[in-house]
C-alpha positions as CSV (number, residue, x, y, z in Angstrom):
1,M,-37.3,81.3,-23.0
2,Q,-38.9,80.9,-19.6
3,K,-37.1,79.4,-16.6
4,G,-36.8,75.7,-17.2
5,G,-36.7,76.1,-21.0
6,A,-40.5,76.5,-21.5
7,L,-41.5,79.0,-24.2
8,K,-44.0,81.6,-23.2
9,L,-46.4,82.1,-26.1
10,K,-47.8,85.5,-26.9
11,D,-51.4,86.3,-27.9
12,V,-52.0,87.3,-31.5
13,K,-54.2,90.2,-32.6
14,I,-56.1,89.5,-35.8
15,T,-57.6,92.4,-37.7
16,V,-59.8,92.2,-40.9
17,L,-58.3,94.5,-43.5
18,E,-60.4,93.8,-46.5
19,T,-63.4,91.7,-47.6
20,P,-63.3,91.8,-51.4
21,L,-65.6,90.1,-53.8
22,N,-64.1,88.8,-57.0
23,Q,-67.1,89.6,-59.3
24,E,-65.4,88.2,-62.4
25,L,-65.0,84.8,-60.8
26,V,-68.6,84.9,-59.4
27,S,-70.0,85.8,-62.8
28,R,-68.2,82.8,-64.4
29,Y,-68.5,80.2,-61.7
30,G,-70.7,81.4,-58.8
31,L,-74.3,81.7,-58.0
32,P,-75.9,85.0,-59.0
33,G,-76.1,87.3,-56.0
34,T,-73.1,85.8,-54.2
35,P,-72.2,88.3,-51.5
36,A,-68.8,89.2,-50.0
37,C,-67.9,87.1,-47.0
38,P,-70.9,87.1,-44.5
39,N,-68.6,86.1,-41.6
40,H,-66.1,88.9,-41.3
41,R,-66.3,92.7,-41.6
42,V,-63.5,95.3,-42.2
43,V,-62.0,96.3,-38.8
44,D,-63.3,93.2,-37.0
45,T,-60.6,92.2,-34.5
46,F,-60.0,89.0,-32.7
47,L,-57.5,87.9,-30.0
48,A,-55.9,84.5,-30.6
49,P,-54.8,83.5,-27.1
50,Q,-51.3,82.0,-27.3
51,G,-51.9,81.5,-31.0
52,A,-55.0,79.4,-30.6
53,K,-58.1,79.8,-32.7
54,P,-60.3,82.6,-31.3
55,D,-64.1,82.6,-31.2
56,G,-65.6,84.2,-34.3
57,I,-63.0,83.2,-36.9
58,C,-64.5,80.8,-39.5
59,D,-62.7,77.5,-40.1
60,E,-61.7,78.3,-43.6
61,A,-60.0,81.5,-42.5
62,W,-58.3,79.8,-39.5
63,N,-57.0,77.0,-41.8
64,S,-55.2,79.7,-43.9
65,M,-53.7,81.6,-41.0
66,S,-53.1,79.2,-38.1
67,R,-49.5,78.5,-38.9
68,Y,-48.7,82.2,-39.0
69,A,-50.6,82.8,-35.7
70,F,-48.6,80.1,-34.0
71,A,-45.3,81.3,-35.4
72,L,-46.1,84.9,-34.2
73,A,-47.1,83.5,-30.8
74,S,-43.8,81.7,-30.7
75,G,-41.8,84.8,-31.4
76,A,-41.4,84.9,-35.2
77,R,-40.6,88.3,-36.5
78,H,-40.0,87.9,-40.3
79,F,-42.0,85.9,-42.8
80,W,-41.5,87.4,-46.3
81,D,-38.4,89.6,-46.2
82,D,-38.7,90.4,-49.9
83,W,-42.3,91.9,-49.8
84,V,-43.7,92.4,-46.3
85,V,-42.2,95.4,-44.6
86,P,-43.4,95.5,-41.0
87,E,-41.5,93.2,-38.6
88,G,-43.7,90.8,-36.6
89,V,-46.7,91.1,-39.0
90,A,-48.3,88.5,-41.3
91,V,-50.9,89.5,-43.9
92,V,-52.9,86.5,-45.1
93,T,-56.1,85.7,-46.8
94,C,-58.5,82.8,-46.4
95,A,-58.7,80.4,-49.3
96,A,-62.2,81.4,-50.5
97,A,-61.6,82.3,-54.2
98,F,-64.7,84.4,-54.7
99,R,-64.5,86.3,-51.4
100,P,-61.0,86.1,-49.9
101,V,-60.9,88.0,-46.6
102,V,-57.6,89.7,-45.9
103,F,-56.3,89.5,-42.3
104,K,-53.4,91.2,-40.5
105,L,-51.9,89.2,-37.7
106,E,-49.5,90.6,-35.1
107,A,-48.2,89.3,-31.7
108,V,-49.2,91.3,-28.7
109,D,-47.7,91.4,-25.2
């Protein structure tokens, strides 16, 4: 806590880890030639200032990760104690079923 009780929010680094394409779902439900996500590439990084949406993150991805970004900015250290090992890290995907981009979020000083 800051003087006067105000919480100082941290910035959050967002890194694209994977951009898979679920070919099985595309073949059953998608348009032929559907590509992997056109918005994000592996190793793209973004900085979410004080947990706010950074430029360059699509709305679908941000909707999936915003609560984790804000929690990390606020000081959260553990999310899923039974299956995520690193403290202070959230690994999330956007909700695009055919092409769910995987993101790593971590608070930075």
